[in-house]
NUNU-962172 format. One record per residue: x, y, z of N, C-alpha, C in turn. Coordinates in pm, whole numbers. Each point is the difference from the previous one (the first is absolute). Layout:
# NUNU-962172
((X, Y, Z), (X, Y, Z), (X, Y, Z))
...
END
This chain:
# NUNU-962172
((12533, 742, 892), (-72, -160, -35), (-69, -26, 189))
((-145, -21, 14), (-49, -23, 119), (30, -124, 13))
((17, -29, 158), (25, -123, 31), (-144, -79, 7))
((-28, -113, -28), (-135, -81, -20), (-90, 47, 125))
((54, 4, 93), (-76, 2, 157), (-16, 163, 27))
((45, 71, -72), (-30, 146, 13), (-159, 54, -35))
((-65, 82, 38), (-140, 44, 5), (34, 43, -170))
((-111, -31, -84), (-19, 60, -163), (-88, 60, 53))
((-2, 168, -32), (-93, 64, -1), (-65, 40, -127))
((-126, -27, 19), (-111, -9, -115), (-46, 136, 5))
((31, 106, -90), (-101, 106, 4), (-77, 21, -122))
((-92, -110, 12), (-97, -28, -124), (-116, 78, 2))
((-85, -11, -113), (-119, 75, -29), (-87, 1, 103))
((-80, 92, -4), (-108, -34, 113), (-65, -160, 45))
((-36, -48, -162), (-97, -116, 2), (67, -108, 72))
((164, 2, 11), (81, -92, 42), (72, -5, 149))
((-21, 131, 31), (77, 36, 135), (-12, -110, 101))
((68, -23, 88), (-25, -109, 95), (32, 62, 141))
((-69, 40, 98), (44, 52, 108), (-89, -99, 87))
((47, -5, 160), (-100, -116, 88), (35, 112, 140))
((-99, -38, 71), (-36, 75, 146), (-19, -65, 94))
((38, 39, 126), (-35, -79, 120), (-121, 84, 80))
((-124, -23, 36), (-86, 106, 36), (-45, -41, 137))
((46, 93, 120), (-64, -50, 134), (-93, 68, 55))
((-89, -29, 79), (-98, 84, 93), (36, -1, 153))
((46, 128, 73), (67, -14, 113), (-177, 0, 105))
((68, -10, 145), (-120, 19, 91), (-19, 168, -20))
((112, 100, -2), (-22, 107, 11), (31, 80, -93))
((-56, 146, -22), (51, 51, -105), (139, 26, -44))
((36, 26, -123), (186, 24, -17), (-8, 110, 15))
((153, 9, 67), (52, 135, 26), (96, 28, -93))
((-23, 70, -113), (88, 40, -119), (157, 30, 13))
((-2, 112, 120), (135, 19, 40), (94, -103, 62))
((-54, -72, 97), (71, -118, 57), (41, -104, -142))
((-75, -21, -61), (-8, -91, -95), (147, 51, -137))
((-18, 122, -18), (88, 55, -104), (128, -18, 68))
((11, 33, 141), (155, -47, 74), (30, -107, 1))
((-107, -80, 47), (73, -168, -14), (30, -66, -156))
((-52, 74, -80), (-4, -60, -174), (172, 59, -16))
((32, 138, 21), (137, 32, -12), (100, -63, 78))
((-4, -37, 107), (92, -46, 109), (29, -132, -59))
((-113, -66, -97), (67, -150, -34), (66, 28, -117))
((23, 98, -53), (52, 21, -122), (149, -94, -18))
((76, 33, 134), (113, -37, 16), (29, -181, 20))
((-153, -36, 20), (28, -153, 43), (-68, -87, -124))
((-94, 75, -70), (-48, -59, -136), (29, 113, -134))
((129, 36, 3), (26, 69, -105), (-47, -57, -158))
((-24, -143, -21), (-45, -60, -126), (-108, 65, -33))
((-100, 45, 65), (-122, 73, -21), (-11, 159, -4))
((88, 66, 19), (32, 131, -4), (95, 48, -124))
((-71, -17, -127), (68, -10, -133), (-100, 73, -88))
((104, 12, -103), (-69, 86, -138), (57, -133, -103))
((-86, 65, -115), (73, -84, -128), (113, 82, -58))
((71, -75, -72), (102, 85, -76), (48, -103, -124))
((76, 49, -82), (79, -75, -89), (134, -58, 54))
((12, -138, -31), (163, 3, 10), (24, -103, -146))
((44, 113, -117), (27, -107, -121), (-133, 27, -32))
((-85, -120, -76), (-127, 0, -73), (-86, -65, 117))
((26, -42, 141), (-56, -20, 92), (-82, 109, 89))
((-121, -28, 38), (-82, 68, 98), (59, -70, 127))
((48, 63, 102), (41, -61, 130), (-46, 102, 120))
((-3, -74, 121), (-58, 121, 130), (159, 50, 38))
((-33, 100, 21), (136, 99, 74), (-41, 72, 136))
((66, 33, 99), (-46, 39, 109), (-45, 186, -8))
((-121, -24, 60), (-53, 126, -31), (-12, 122, 157))
((47, 81, -14), (35, 89, 123), (-113, 89, 73))
((-103, 19, -131), (-99, 66, 52), (-116, -98, 100))
((-89, 86, 71), (-78, -97, 75), (-115, -62, -89))
((-20, -113, 81), (-111, -107, -45), (-120, 85, 43))
((-109, -2, -96), (-101, 64, 12), (-118, -92, 108))
((-50, 95, 87), (-102, -86, 94), (-89, 120, -15))
((-102, -20, -75), (-138, 102, -22), (-126, -59, 74))
((-62, 101, 43), (-129, -36, 69), (-95, 18, -105))
((-50, -82, -111), (-86, -37, -60), (29, -121, -80))
((-111, -42, -59), (-22, -161, -24), (35, 10, -165))
((-17, 132, -83), (29, 35, -126), (156, -84, -37))
((-19, -57, -123), (119, -59, -38), (106, 105, -39))
((131, 16, 1), (94, 45, -47), (59, -96, -124))
((117, 77, -83), (73, -49, -87), (135, -43, 66))
((72, -105, 23), (132, -12, 20), (91, 33, -128))
((112, 59, 8), (79, 40, -87), (-44, 143, -17))
((-42, 73, 52), (-67, 137, -27), (32, 62, 118))
((-27, 168, -29), (18, 80, 90), (-99, -39, 144))
((-100, -45, -31), (-112, -10, 81), (43, -106, 133))
((99, -92, -75), (43, -112, 73), (146, 47, 57))
((43, 137, -31), (168, 13, 70), (56, -90, -130))
((-16, -58, -73), (52, -100, -88), (46, -116, 52))
((-98, -25, 118), (38, -138, 60), (-70, -96, -86))
((37, -124, 32), (-73, -108, -59), (-134, -82, 106))
((5, 104, 96), (-113, -76, 154), (-22, 132, 56))
((-109, -22, 44), (-80, 91, 93), (-95, -58, 97))
((-13, 98, 132), (-78, -32, 135), (-135, 97, -55))
((-140, -44, 46), (-100, 74, -15), (-61, -38, 156))
((-134, 95, 27), (-37, -53, 117), (-158, 118, -3))
((-112, -28, 30), (-129, 69, 63), (-50, -76, 95))
((-20, 87, 100), (-79, -79, 115), (70, -92, 74))
((-41, -130, 64), (101, -104, 31), (52, -101, -104))
((-14, 69, -136), (70, -83, -88), (82, 3, -49))
((132, -59, -49), (133, 50, -82), (47, -128, -73))
((88, 62, -96), (1, -126, -82), (143, 78, -67))
((126, -142, -45), (94, 44, -89), (-16, -80, -115))
((41, 84, -123), (15, -45, -123), (101, 20, -43))
((56, -86, -93), (132, -10, -90), (6, -80, -124))
((95, 36, -79), (16, -77, -126), (53, -127, 30))
((-111, -75, -62), (7, -142, 37), (159, -63, -64))
((55, 37, -75), (137, -20, -51), (108, 2, 117))
((-39, 59, 94), (101, 27, 118), (-28, -126, 79))
((-108, -60, 25), (-35, -68, 124), (-126, -67, -27))
((-31, -139, 108), (-128, -71, -39), (-54, 17, 155))
((-117, -80, -13), (-63, 23, 166), (84, -64, 121))
((93, -96, -26), (100, -50, 104), (107, 111, 20))
((34, 52, -107), (118, 109, 30), (-50, 157, 46))
((-98, 32, 35), (-39, 123, 37), (-77, -32, 136))
((-31, -130, 28), (-46, 7, 167), (105, 39, 128))
((153, -23, -39), (70, 38, 103), (4, 87, -27))
((-26, 148, -90), (5, 130, -8), (-126, 41, 84))
((-102, -72, -37), (-146, 37, 78), (-19, 12, 160))
((86, -130, 5), (-11, -25, 172), (108, 66, 83))
((102, 78, -99), (99, 62, 72), (-64, 159, 15))
((-87, 33, -97), (-37, 141, 0), (-120, 27, 100))
((-91, -114, 9), (-71, -14, 84), (55, 6, 157))
((81, -91, 5), (60, 28, 145), (50, 110, 42))
((71, 94, -95), (44, 92, 40), (-127, 115, -4))
((-81, 8, -76), (-118, 82, 1), (-72, -17, 158))
((-47, -120, 3), (-55, -27, 122), (64, 29, 145))
((135, -29, 4), (77, 45, 106), (-3, 148, 25))
((32, 77, -107), (-42, 145, 27), (-120, 67, 38))
((-90, -75, -47), (-115, 26, 6), (-81, -54, 140))
((20, -102, 59), (-61, -33, 141), (141, 13, 89))
((105, 40, -27), (119, -16, 108), (35, -134, 42))
((-74, -110, -51), (34, -134, 59), (143, -46, -40))
((47, -116, 70), (156, -39, -77), (-35, -162, -21))
((-29, -10, -95), (-55, -125, -96), (132, -78, -23))
((-39, -147, 32), (97, -85, -50), (57, 13, -145))
((135, -8, 2), (92, 54, -160), (-23, -144, -48))
((0, -113, 33), (11, -136, -63), (-74, -3, -140))
((102, -6, -95), (-51, -13, -161), (-15, 131, -38))
((76, 135, 44), (-36, 142, -35), (120, 17, -37))
((-42, 94, -106), (185, 36, -63), (-10, 151, 24))
((84, 56, 70), (20, 120, 45), (122, 77, -56))
((-13, 128, 24), (124, 112, -30), (118, -22, 60))
((79, -14, -53), (140, -56, 102), (73, -124, -21))
((-82, -95, -53), (18, -132, -53), (96, -13, -98))
((103, -114, 5), (67, -14, -139), (-124, -52, -73))
((3, 2, -171), (-56, -73, -56), (50, -80, -57))
((-30, -169, 12), (53, -118, -27), (-1, 5, -153))
((87, -78, -79), (42, -21, -116), (-134, -71, -80))
((-36, -85, 114), (-77, -75, -66), (-133, 52, 6))
((-47, 122, 47), (-82, 89, -9), (-14, 114, -139))
((126, 43, -34), (3, 59, -110), (106, -22, -109))
((65, -113, 28), (91, -51, -112), (-60, -70, -63))
((56, -145, -99), (7, -82, -69), (-80, -120, 65))
((-146, -3, 19), (-74, -124, 96), (73, -161, -57))
((67, -14, -99), (29, -123, -43), (125, -20, -9))
((104, 86, 96), (117, 6, -41), (54, -140, 59))
((-31, -99, 77), (67, -73, 47), (-42, -143, -98))
((-114, 15, -97), (-53, -71, -80), (54, -50, -136))
((19, -80, -52), (68, -36, -126), (-136, -23, -85))
((-14, 139, -21), (-100, 0, -79), (-2, -46, -150))
((143, 6, -86), (20, -24, -96), (13, -164, -18))
((1, -53, 103), (32, -166, 4), (-114, -69, 13))
((-111, 51, -7), (-125, -55, -36), (-14, -26, -117))
((-5, -145, -80), (-23, -44, -110), (-149, -4, -60))
((-76, -22, 85), (-184, -3, -59), (-39, -10, 112))
((-157, 85, -19), (-83, 9, 89), (-14, -167, 62))
((-57, -11, 134), (-71, -112, 50), (-110, -40, -69))
((-93, 139, -24), (-110, -35, -86), (-52, 111, -43))
((-44, 6, -132), (-59, 114, -87), (-128, -22, -36))
((-101, 72, 44), (-145, 1, -42), (-33, 66, -129))
((-50, -77, -80), (-13, 42, -117), (-132, 110, -24))
((32, 146, -31), (-122, 63, 1), (-114, -15, -86))
((-158, 56, 47), (-95, -11, -88), (-14, 123, -59))
((-13, 21, -122), (-15, 147, -51), (-145, 12, -31))
((-95, -76, 3), (-141, 13, -28), (-57, -28, 123))
((-5, 101, 119), (-53, -50, 86), (-123, 95, 60))
((-69, -13, 78), (-174, 70, 8), (61, 156, 9))
((-36, 72, -48), (-38, 167, 45), (-96, 43, 79))
((40, 60, 72), (-127, 53, 101), (-26, 152, -17))
((72, 78, -122), (0, 101, -41), (-118, -27, -136))
((-149, 50, 61), (-81, -24, -109), (10, 99, -91))
((-58, 118, 1), (-13, 99, -119), (107, 121, 11))
((97, -52, 32), (152, 102, -10), (32, 89, 139))
((116, 24, -4), (24, 68, 132), (-49, 127, -6))
((-5, 55, 180), (-87, 124, 20), (59, 42, 143))
((-88, 46, 104), (36, 53, 92), (48, -156, 108))
((136, 54, 25), (43, -108, 82), (-46, 35, 157))
((-50, -116, 58), (-54, -9, 114), (55, -88, 113))
((-13, 42, 134), (49, -113, 125), (-120, 6, 38))
((11, -138, 69), (-104, -63, 118), (56, 1, 127))
((-44, 29, 98), (98, -38, 130), (-103, -101, 101))
((37, -99, 11), (-77, -108, 132), (100, -37, 85))
((-43, -56, 86), (39, -95, 111), (-48, -98, 55))
((68, -132, 4), (2, -123, 65), (76, -18, 137))
((-63, -42, 69), (62, -53, 131), (111, -109, -11))
((136, 7, 49), (123, -67, -34), (-42, -145, 58))
((-100, -42, 111), (-14, -123, 76), (-73, -86, -105))
((-121, 99, -56), (-76, -80, -75), (46, -58, -166))
((85, 57, -56), (44, -19, -106), (135, -75, -13))
((65, 16, 151), (120, -100, 13), (-45, -134, 13))
((-146, -11, 95), (-48, -153, 20), (-58, -55, -110))
((-44, 53, -129), (-56, -34, -119), (131, -23, -66))
((105, 68, 9), (138, -57, -80), (41, -135, 66))
((-6, -5, 137), (40, -142, 38), (-82, -73, -1))
((-127, -9, -34), (-110, -104, -45), (9, -34, -124))
((40, 87, -115), (-18, -4, -138), (149, -38, -70))
((110, -19, 81), (135, 6, -52), (42, 107, -53))
((-21, 102, 42), (25, 151, -67), (115, 75, 69))
((-20, 124, -46), (76, 107, 63), (-92, 125, -64))
((29, 115, 72), (-59, 143, -70), (17, 11, -108))
((139, -6, -75), (-18, -20, -152), (-89, -71, -108))
((30, -169, 57), (-99, -65, -44), (-136, 7, 12))
((-31, 38, 111), (-132, 15, 35), (-61, 137, -90))
((63, 98, -7), (-50, 145, -101), (-12, -69, -132))
((107, -84, -29), (0, -64, -138), (-118, -57, -74))
((-27, -109, 93), (-127, -71, -15), (-89, 63, -12))
((-32, 116, 144), (-139, 46, -4), (-12, 103, -136))
((85, 81, -60), (53, 64, -83), (-36, -65, -162))
((16, -98, 11), (8, -94, -104), (-161, -41, -13))
((-94, -50, 103), (-121, -38, 11), (-71, 123, -30))
((54, 134, 30), (-65, 125, -1), (-22, -10, -189))
((138, -17, -61), (-13, 7, -114), (-119, -66, -75))
((25, -137, 7), (-112, -111, -35), (-153, 91, 16))
((-27, 21, 128), (-115, 59, -2), (-14, 123, -62))
((90, 80, -39), (15, 139, -68), (-35, -53, -155))
((40, -81, -20), (-30, -50, -182), (13, -143, -3))
((-129, -41, 48), (7, -168, -17), (-12, -57, -146))
((0, 62, -100), (-13, -30, -145), (132, -35, -46))
((108, 50, 72), (132, 17, -76), (70, -144, 36))
((43, -65, -109), (115, -112, 11), (113, 27, 47))
((55, 117, -5), (157, 37, 39), (36, -17, 140))
((107, -47, -14), (94, -39, 128), (0, 162, 97))
((-25, -3, 137), (33, 121, 85), (137, -17, 27))
((68, 86, -2), (169, 20, 24), (-13, 77, 114))
((78, -38, 135), (4, 90, 104), (100, -9, 22))
((107, 117, 0), (174, 1, 55), (3, 45, 150))
((77, -42, 48), (16, 3, 162), (144, 60, -4))
((2, 99, 64), (121, 144, 32), (95, -152, 73))
((124, 13, -12), (108, -34, 86), (152, 112, -2))
((37, -56, 103), (120, 77, 34), (147, -71, -49))
((55, 14, -114), (110, -95, -26), (91, 43, 115))
((60, 88, 60), (70, 39, 101), (3, -87, 141))
((-130, -13, 23), (-68, -97, 96), (34, -89, 1))
((-48, -94, -110), (37, -125, -59), (160, -54, 20))
((52, 125, -42), (186, -49, -38), (68, 76, 138))
((-61, 50, 143), (27, -37, 120), (59, 161, 27))
((-58, 96, -72), (25, 151, 55), (-158, 49, -13))
((-14, 39, 127), (-179, 59, 18), (27, 143, 19))
((124, 58, 2), (37, 138, 59), (-10, 73, -143))
((64, -11, -87), (41, 70, -130), (-125, 70, -26))
((14, 149, -24), (-147, 44, -51), (-9, -2, -136))
((63, -45, -81), (-11, 23, -150), (-117, -77, -36))
((-95, 29, -143), (-111, -38, -50), (71, -129, -71))
((36, -108, 40), (29, -111, -51), (-131, -138, 34))
((-96, 42, -43), (-104, -97, 54), (-61, -54, -162))
((-16, -95, 30), (-71, -87, -114), (-156, -95, 27))
((-21, -70, -78), (-151, -98, 45), (23, -143, -74))
((-109, -51, 89), (-35, -133, -78), (-144, 40, -23))
((-41, -95, -118), (-118, -3, -59), (-77, -127, 25))
((-118, -38, 40), (-100, -93, 32), (-104, 19, -111))
((-50, -107, -36), (-109, 4, -151), (-102, -68, 78))
((-107, 39, -45), (-124, -67, 56), (-111, 1, -191))
((44, -105, -20), (-63, -61, -145), (-151, -5, 30))
((-73, -6, -89), (-146, -3, -26), (-43, -131, 57))
((41, -115, -10), (-8, -102, 22), (5, -30, 170))
((74, 103, 54), (54, -60, 153), (-136, 39, 71))
((-53, -84, 96), (-107, -4, 73), (53, 87, 130))
((-28, 147, -28), (21, 81, 175), (-76, -8, 54))
((-108, -100, 6), (-87, 22, 113), (85, -72, 113))
((58, -79, -55), (76, -90, 151), (115, 79, 18))
((-25, 85, 87), (127, 100, 23), (100, -53, 73))
((-14, -108, 63), (117, -59, 110), (96, -59, -161))
((-62, -83, -126), (76, -21, -66), (57, 76, -57))
((-51, 122, -59), (29, 94, -73), (111, 87, 34))
((8, 35, 163), (126, 41, 78), (107, -101, -6))
((-14, -142, 20), (120, -76, 10), (81, 22, -128))
((-93, -3, -127), (33, 23, -130), (90, 108, -35))
((-61, 112, 32), (91, 130, 12), (115, 21, 103))
((-20, -61, 77), (125, 8, 101), (111, -66, -37))
((-17, -155, -93), (81, -84, -53), (90, 92, -143))
((-106, 75, -43), (46, 69, -78), (98, 131, 49))
((-3, 90, 90), (65, 86, 49), (130, -81, 47))
((-19, -123, 85), (138, -42, 79), (71, -63, -136))
((-7, -37, -116), (68, -60, -119), (66, 119, -56))
((-44, 131, 19), (33, 120, -54), (104, 77, 70))
((-46, -2, 143), (68, 91, 62), (109, -75, 61))
((116, -35, -62), (130, -101, 58), (86, 89, -14))
((115, -3, 71), (158, 94, -10), (12, 23, -155))
((24, -146, -39), (64, -48, -132), (-100, 93, -118))
((-102, 40, 22), (-91, 69, -102), (70, 149, 24))
((-24, 8, 138), (17, 161, -6), (159, 43, -35))
((102, -102, 1), (132, 40, -31), (-16, 1, -129))
((-57, -34, -95), (-45, -31, -116), (-22, 114, -58))
((-124, 65, 48), (-57, 151, -36), (93, 101, 50))
((76, -1, 100), (103, 78, -3), (131, 17, -119))
((8, -132, -15), (97, 15, -73), (-52, 45, -167))
((-115, 6, -6), (-78, 48, -114), (13, 150, -26))
((-17, 46, 158), (16, 152, 0), (120, 41, -33))
((102, -60, 62), (146, 26, 7), (23, 1, -160))
((3, -99, -103), (5, 7, -121), (-67, 16, -96))
((-152, 46, 32), (-104, 64, -75), (-68, 100, 62))
((75, 122, -18), (-41, 135, 68), (-190, -5, -73))
((-89, 19, 112), (-128, 56, -26), (10, 125, -123))
((-63, 15, -98), (-49, 106, -68), (-85, 97, 64))
((-22, 136, -56), (-113, 85, 47), (-96, -15, -73))
((-39, -75, -89), (-123, 12, -59), (-123, -43, 69))
((-106, 25, -63), (-149, 4, 63), (19, -178, 47))
((-74, -33, 110), (-6, -110, 45), (-141, -67, -4))
((-3, -103, -88), (-137, -105, -34), (-57, -25, 121))
((-156, -29, -4), (-53, -57, 103), (53, -155, 1))
((36, -46, 106), (58, -125, 24), (-102, -100, 76))
((-84, 26, 78), (-80, -84, 82), (-156, 40, -15))
((-99, -71, 59), (-123, 64, -2), (6, 75, 167))
((45, -60, 82), (19, 64, 125), (134, -5, 71))
((35, 88, 87), (140, -2, 80), (-40, 13, 156))
((66, -86, 78), (-14, 14, 146), (161, 16, 64))
((-25, 129, 90), (111, 9, 35), (-5, 14, 170))
((81, -75, 78), (-22, -11, 155), (150, 34, 64))
((51, 130, 42), (138, -4, 51), (-34, -17, 125))
((106, -84, 56), (-51, -62, 119), (24, 77, 136))
((-68, 80, 28), (24, 66, 127), (-123, -9, 88))
((16, -26, 118), (-126, -66, 94), (-13, 132, 147))
((120, 59, -23), (-16, 67, 158), (145, 134, -28))
((-44, 96, 57), (54, 123, 23), (70, 6, 156))
((2, -127, 56), (35, -38, 148), (-108, 108, 78))
((77, 71, 96), (-46, 108, 94), (-77, 78, -43))
((10, 61, -142), (-82, 98, -75), (-146, -29, -45))
((-21, -146, -2), (-122, -50, -34), (-121, 62, 57))
((-28, 41, 161), (-63, 67, 36), (-56, 148, -55))
((89, 42, -61), (-31, 145, -53), (-19, -34, -134))
((-40, -75, -77), (2, -31, -144), (-166, -82, -12))
((-104, 84, -72), (-121, -79, -20), (15, -89, -119))
((59, 42, -121), (28, -55, -130), (126, -40, -59))
((-12, -67, -105), (129, 28, -92), (-37, -61, -147))
((8, 86, -112), (-15, -70, -138), (93, 27, -87))
((38, -82, -84), (81, 0, -144), (-66, 40, -85))
((65, 120, -98), (-84, 23, -133), (108, 21, -98))
((-27, -25, -123), (66, 25, -123), (-80, 98, -86))
((104, 51, -86), (-86, 78, -88), (-55, -91, -141))
((36, -142, 17), (-83, -86, -64), (64, 18, -182))
((110, -36, -11), (73, -22, -124), (-104, -120, -76))
((19, 16, -145), (-87, -90, -80), (64, -165, 48))
((45, -27, 24), (75, -139, 45), (-127, -81, 53))
((-96, 51, 24), (-90, -103, 86), (-152, 52, -23))
((-126, -56, 0), (-135, 62, -18), (-36, 40, 129))
((26, -108, 110), (-40, 44, 131), (128, -2, 103))
((18, 89, 81), (130, -29, 119), (-71, -16, 124))
((40, -95, 73), (-41, 10, 141), (86, -10, 78))
((51, 92, 129), (106, 12, 58), (-75, -34, 138))
((78, -85, 68), (-37, -47, 176), (120, 82, 57))
((-62, 27, 128), (93, 62, 107), (-99, -76, 127))
((151, -29, 99), (-90, -57, 104), (58, 74, 164))
((-97, 80, 53), (51, 36, 157), (-119, 19, 98))
((37, -2, 146), (-98, -4, 59), (-119, -131, -4))
((83, -111, 5), (-100, -105, -63), (-104, 24, -113))
((-1, 85, -100), (-74, -16, -89), (46, -8, -141))
((-55, -21, -142), (61, 23, -109), (-76, 105, -74))
((130, 86, -47), (-77, 121, -64), (24, -30, -141))
((-117, 20, -76), (15, -40, -164), (-61, 128, -72))
((119, 25, -102), (-20, 77, -120), (-26, -62, -115))
((-134, 55, -74), (-31, -79, -90), (-2, 109, -128))
((116, -12, -89), (-11, 100, -109), (-18, -63, -95))
((-75, 120, -124), (-19, -75, -137), (-9, 168, -95))
((27, -41, -140), (20, 118, -65), (-149, 40, -87))
((-120, 2, 92), (-117, 1, -49), (-105, 39, 90))
((-110, 73, 20), (-94, 38, 115), (-59, -93, 43))
((-79, -100, -94), (-124, -53, 57), (65, -143, 137))
((-94, 5, 37), (22, -87, 126), (-38, -134, -1))
((-35, -25, -138), (-54, -148, -10), (81, -123, 70))
((133, 4, -60), (71, -97, 13), (30, 10, 148))
((-5, 148, 60), (62, -53, 162), (-115, -51, 44))
((-136, 22, -26), (-116, -77, 90), (21, -133, -25))
((58, -65, -118), (-37, -120, -5), (121, -71, 84))
((103, 77, 36), (70, -51, 107), (-48, 5, 152))
((-50, 101, 16), (-80, 16, 129), (-122, -135, 8))
((-25, -15, -107), (-73, -121, 13), (26, -138, 7))
((118, -2, -42), (94, -133, 3), (51, -16, 144))
((39, 132, 73), (45, -6, 146), (-130, -63, 81))
((-142, 59, -31), (-85, -15, 83), (-56, -131, 8))
((2, -58, -115), (-15, -152, -74), (69, -98, 111))
((128, 52, 26), (117, -101, 103), (-22, 31, 119))
((-74, 95, 22), (-70, 46, 149), (147, 111, 46))
((92, 60, -62), (77, 93, 26), (-55, 122, -2))
((0, 55, 172), (-40, 117, 36), (71, 111, -37))
((-37, 123, -86), (88, 98, -40), (-66, 132, 58))
((84, 121, -13), (-80, 133, 36), (48, 96, -135))
((-75, 48, -49), (28, 85, -111), (-8, 129, 14))
((114, 57, -36), (22, 143, 38), (-39, 120, -111))
((-15, -35, -123), (-44, 80, -73), (92, -18, -118))
((-7, 99, -96), (92, -5, -106), (4, 142, -57))
((92, 37, -92), (69, 117, -28), (87, -11, -119))
((-3, 142, -116), (106, -47, -93), (164, 1, 50))
((53, -58, -84), (163, -19, 49), (58, 132, -33))
((28, 68, 117), (92, 86, -35), (135, 56, 90))
((56, -93, -76), (154, 9, 65), (102, 73, -112))
((87, 43, 73), (107, 111, -93), (51, -71, -151))
((-14, 114, -62), (91, -82, -146), (132, 29, 18))
((47, -1, -124), (160, 24, -58), (26, 80, -108))
((51, 123, 36), (40, 89, -142), (120, -23, -65))
END
């Protein structure tokens, strides 16, 4: 029987697989040999990412995989849990000066993966440049792996002692759907917004990057479908581990809060819309609520059945703003997911080198809704750079 905090490996049908990736552009072309050496050296420091799937009774669990993790010089996807990936549940890829790490989302989330990305870049750039970079915040081979990182992240908490959540929001089942003509080609759009501009806007309008994105995306939904009377629901990802005091554990123990934008709410008053949305977030993102959610995970394990669409839009912002002395070697950073069907639109936000890098993902090819979003930014005086669009091509799971 799995412990409630252990990764539940979901080797599901192609339409439902869930993978995530961190995509970076470096200043110089990637040296594949040095990258491979760095990736293998970190095996002993991050053993929980060098795994394969295996049965433990009726459960599918992650066990050590002694085969090398694949580092390939192509952007073409492969399938995890197959010979192409050496049966790993993660892999690296590179082309030119771009590189990316993709992984089964059941193993970790955006917050959990960043220490590994930072450590890999540290080893790689140290070997490539011959420089000795500051190791603050870097996890290197030879270090002891603390229990807080690899063990039960809630060991010191009385999870069973929580009687009820502080607040539980009632779901809105009949929300505005942004998939108009059925599912089609999954696409991702890339853009950049200056950090100083967005943060000044947030300070002026009582917001945060998550709240700002939620309001702008909801306004875009109204522009996209002005005749609909249905509520726009936007889920904002949160990390239960961080809320409950453990920022280090790698596991995917994320949740979300939901902000609603009913038809009657005037979104032209951005300040008021941000204040209302921020209030909804603060009410839900309480330690008592996270304790309650973890208690439900402990006593009511999730099933592997297909996931229904839960919200109009989802926003995720893993709060990483710097790689320290490595920043000058990195041009940009983007987060992507395989876009499972829990939401119509998925917006992932990353921050680096005084810029927000935004990936806007959708399960259809039309750019109509994305253009509505850009128009909303322009109407609010937000300057942005659009870098283009392409099909979502992340690894699958066999």
